[in-house]
C-alpha positions, -999 to +999 in steps of 0.1 A: -154+169-037-182+145-043-197+127-012-181+095-001-201+064+005-206+054+042-216+019+035-198-006+057-173-030+040-196-059+051-227-046+032-209-029+003-221-042-030-184-049-041-179-074-014-187-105-034-162-094-060-136-087-034-142-122-019-139-137-055-107-119-063-091-128-029-098-164-035-083-163-070-051-145-057-047-171-028-051-201-053-017-193-068+000-170-042+025-198-032+036-206-068+039-171-077+059-162-047+084-187-060+083-175-096+086-137-090+080-115-121+049-096-132+015-113-122-001-105-155-030-127-150-038-114-115-035-079-127-060-087-154-084-102-126-081-068-110-088-048-141-119-071-149-131-067-114-139-031-113-121-026-082-095-004-097-122+023-095-132+015-060-122+050-045-132+070-074-163+091-068-195+079-083-197+110-104-170+098-125-181+062-128-163+047-097-179+030-064-171+060-043-158+040-016-146+058+016-110+053+025-118+032+053-135+007+029-108+010+002-082+001+028-102-029+042-100-043+007-063-036+007-059-056+040-082-085+028-059-090-002-027-086+019-039-115+040-035-140+009-011-117-014+007-089-001+024-081-035-011-075-054-024-058-023+004-034-027-003-028-064-040-024-056-033-001-028-010+021-049-037+024-077-056+043-051-029+063-038-020+075-072-054+085-078-054+105-046-022+119-053-035+136-086-065+147-068-046+165-040-017+179-061-035+187-093-064+208-108-097+195-113-093+199-151-064+175-149-076+148-124-113+147-135-107+134-169-081+110-156-106+096-132-132+091-159-107+074-182-094+052-153-130+038-152-137+037-189-103+023-199-096+002-168-064+021-163-038+005-140-015+033-124+020+027-119+047+043-097+079+062-105+075+088-077+104+083-053+114+115-038+143+103-021+157+090-053+172+122-070+185+102-102+159+118-126+163+154-138+136+178-153+151+199-183+128+227-194+117+226-232+106+255-253+071+248-252+066+253-212+070+217-207+098+194-196+119+164-206+126+139-176+160+123-180+175+096-156+167+067-136+140+059-108+142+030-084+115+013-064+089+019-091+061-005-079+036-015-105+054+001-134+052-029-156+018-036-172+006-002-162-014+025-183-003+056-166+028+065-147+032+089-117+068+101-123+090+126-104+121+146-112+139+176-099+145+208-119+179+229-118+167+247-088+161+214-069+123+217-070+104+185-070+081+181-101+055+153-105+042+143-138+015+120-151+024+103-185+014+072-205+037+043-196+040+037-234+055+071-240+085+073-261+116+073-239+102+052-209+120+020-202+107-003-175+134-027-165+127-063-151+152-060-122+133-065-092+143-096-073+141-090-038+134-118-011+099-104-005+071-085-022+083-105-054+055-096-076+052-058-071+077-051-100+095-025-077+125-022-100+140+005-123+123+029-147+146+047-172+138+081-187+154+088-219+145+124-230+107+117-220+085+146-229+061+158-201+038+185-212+030+215-188-005+203-184+009+169-173+026+183-142+009+185-109+020+220-103-013+237-089-017+234-061+014+212-060+030+185-036+024+192+001+011+226-007-016+227+022-027+206+049-051+187+027-025+180+002-003+167+031-027+140+037-011+121+007+019+108+027-005+099+057-025+079+030+006+061+020+016+052+056-021+041+062-019+017+033+014+003+046-003-004+080-032-020+063-007-042+045+013-050+076-019-059+096-033-080+066+000-100+064+000-107+102-036-118+100-028-140+070+001-157+089-020-164+120-048-179+099-021-200+081-006-212+113-040-219+129-051-242+100-017-259+102-021-266+140-055-276+137-046-300+110-016-315+128-019-351+140+001-349+174+014-328+200+051-325+210+064-357+227+066-339+262+033-325+261+004-341+280-020-328+255-039-350+232-037-328+203-016-294+196-048-274+198-050-286+236-015-278+245-014-248+269+021-236+257+006-235+220-027-218+234-006-191+251+014-183+219-018-179+199-032-157+228-002-132+224-006-133+187-042-125+187-037-098+214-007-081+194-029-081+162-060-070+182-042-039+193-031-032+157-067-037+145-080-009+169-053+014+160-055+010+124-093+014+124-091+044+145-065+059+121-086+051+091-117+067+105-095+100+114-084+100+079-119+097+065-130+126+086-099+148+074-105+140+038-139+154+038-127+184+054-109+191+018-090+224+020-107+235+052-085+211+069-061+229+094-025+220+102-036+210+138-063+186+123-038+172+100-013+167+128-038+148+149-043+123+118-005+119+115-002+108+153-029+083+148-015+069+115+021+067+129+007+047+159-012+023+136+019+018+115+042+011+143+018-012+161+009-031+128+046-035+119+058-047+151+028-071+157+030-086+121+069-091+124+063-109+157+036-131+144+053-140+111+085-149+127+072-168+156+043-186+138+068-214+135+069-221+173+033-232+170+036-249+137+070-269+142+096-282+118+072-295+092+060-262+087+095-250+073+091-271+041+099-249+011+068-261-007+047-244+018+065-212+017+052-201+052+083-179+054+067-156+026+048-138+053+078-127+072+098-119+038+071-100+024+066-079+058+102-075+065+108-060+030+079-038+034+087-025+069+121-013+057+102+014+036+111+038+062+127+030+097+103+023+126+127+038+150+121+073+134+083+067+137+085+059+173+107+089+178+079+111+161+053+095+187+078+103+215+082+140+204+045+142+205+040+124+240+069+146+254+066+178+237+031+179+219+047+185+186+032+171+154+055+154+129+067+178+102+049+170+069+072+153+044+066+125+020+072+100+049+051+118+077 
């Protein structure tokens, strides 16, 4: 594995580009939340920015950013547009997946082509959805047949990470062009939040998947190192949750500062001087600060584990799993609290549909149902009580 940059996010050469993209996303975020659908212009902005190759090592033309730095960008985007932050983050999750589950002769050219052709990677890998079958062909490959749900970013993608189950119940993960014959990306995502993630359905009608397009060696979750993939997915969610909470706090603060008068019963001359309002903001900040500490610690632990590569042990991986689970729970709970209770400091005028302040809560509520927080807390309880690490799965 090639060396990873140790530059901090603040001094990184890509930071001005990140700021520019974030400003562009924020400019139309409210209108696009109302419209839903595929954010073609914003996806093009990401392609043109060069940030789709942020985590790709420099040897293959990328920026060679650490995971901490890559996820800091995800968090920055989530503060203004969590749908595009989701798509951007999954781009890097998919690149990590082919690196962890595949052979170098597979992922090295994919990395190079991602940079050279500005590939956007889409998702049709949902291991809980067993609606897609893998039927063997005579040439050593497969035909994928069926439907896959929650396929974030499949629309307007260049490569698709797709999964299916063979007759023995074995999970197969393939990498195919999204334009391949037999693949149909449906425009059926219309949820209350994350409205531009295109997380709808992909249909596979006898889609040919060659043997060298299947990530079979070393394969899914085949070693402690390969088992970092679900931890990266969980860490991505923690950064999105934290970014949403921070975005909601900033939005509420700006609204409160711009307000003209305090509540009629308040002795304060302005809402910013109201002691109750200050108390709410104090609790908001404290909850998010706790999440920031845990998320930062988990990202640092993940970076260290990633550098270990195949020398990573089960115990080392287990410690990262605990750190990531703690970060995810805290960021989810803090974010849900802030995005729901921000209206207590902004008032009735903040509920107008034109502002769509509710988008922070809607986006976070949809995302935090990805897998139940109760089960993450139970995993942490099992660790605290019995010192047992979570069993590796696609969700832990």
